[in-house]
N, C-alpha and C positions, 0 to 999 in steps of 0.2 A: 421533487423528481424520483424516479424509480431507476435505479440502475442493476443491469442485467448481470446474472450470475457466471454470464460468460466473459465479463470483463478483465482483461488481463493487465492493464496497467493504467496508471492516469497520471498525466503530467501536463504543465504547460510549455508551450513552445510559440514560436513565431511562424508565419506563413510567408514564405520569401518567396520573391518572384524571380524567375530563371527564364529568359528567353519566351517562348509561349508557353509556360506552364507555372503553376504554384507548388512548393515544395514544403511538408513539415519535416522538420529534423526530428529522430526519434532519440531519446537519451542513449549513449553508451551503454549506461547500466541496465538498461531495460534488455538487451542484448545479452550483456554479461551474465545476467541472474537468470536467463533462460525463459524470460517471460516472452520474447519476440525472436524469430530465427530470421535471420536475413534471407531473401528470396521467396519466402512462404506470401500469402495474399491474407490482408486483414482486412474488416469493415472497419470506418473510421468514424467516430461522432464527434461530433465538433458542440462543445458547451459555451454559449457565449457568457462574457464577462462585462459587466459594467464599468464604463470608462469614467474617470476622475469626475465627479462632483465639484460643485461651487465651494464647497468648503474644504477643497482639497484631500479627501478620502477616497480610498479605493476599496472597494468590496468585490470579490470575485464569488461567481456561483458555482463554487465546487463542494464535494462532501468534505474535502478535509478541511478548508477553511471554516466551514460550517460547525464542524464537529471537533476540533482542535484550535480555537483562536490563538492559545499561546505558543504553537509551533511558528517558525517562521516559515513563509512560503519562498522556495528556492523555484525560479522559473524553468529550469531546465531538467530538475529531479522530482520525483513523487516523495512527499512525506510518509514516515512509517504510519500505519493507522494505530498506532499504541502509544500511550507516554509511560514513563517511568512511574510506578504507583498505582496504575490502573489496574482495576480488575476485570477477568474476562473467565466466561463459562467456554471451555474448549472441547474437543472430542481428539484423542491422540490417534492419529490417522496411520502413522509410521514409527518408527525406530532410527535414529541416526547411527552413524557409524562408531561414536562411542557410546552407544546404549541409550541414548536419553529419548525421550517421547518428543514426537515432532506434531504439533499442530499447525493449522493452516486458517488464516481469518483472510479479511478482505483481501483483494487482487493477489490472494497466493501467499499471502507475507506469512512467513514462518516464524512460530514461536516454540522455541527448544523446552523442554520440561523434564529437567533432570528427575529420575524416580518413576516417571511413569510410563506405563504398559498400552501397547494398541488396543484401541477399543473402549479406553477408561476415558469416562466424561468427569472433568475435574474443574475445578473453581481455581485459578492460577492469579496471584500479583506480579507484575512487571517489574523485575528488578534491573534490566538492564535492556536497552534499546541500539540496536545498529541500524544502518540503512537498508539491509536485506535481510534481518532476522532479529528476534527478541529472545531474552531469557526470562521464563516465567517460573516461581515458585510455587509449590502446591498449596493450597491454604485451606481447600475442602477437597475431600478424596472423590465421591460422587454427588450430582446433583440431580 
């Protein structure tokens, strides 16, 4: 499955029936992190997931479950697209308020890279992962 570069966020949710319509709830985190603005109009893509099979295992057809099976899947919040110890090649797009480099990966997820400058392309090792950002240490200056 190909995922558009325009993807702002990815999360699992229930479809709830309310009177004569169906409602999909957006997790508060998506609004608080600035990915989604209340009142704006968005295109919504629904990705089916397989239901439980006879052997009582469930498989979801999302990219996060395919790329990081060790991460538990929370139904209402997207999981960070990186893990501690993972290496990534990133380009520094901005400088944060404290002078650290900022790179963005899937869904606009931020990796903070201390000591990096705008425009640098570096290989980093992820040393810390939070729900809305990670910290990466430079292990190779340019690639």
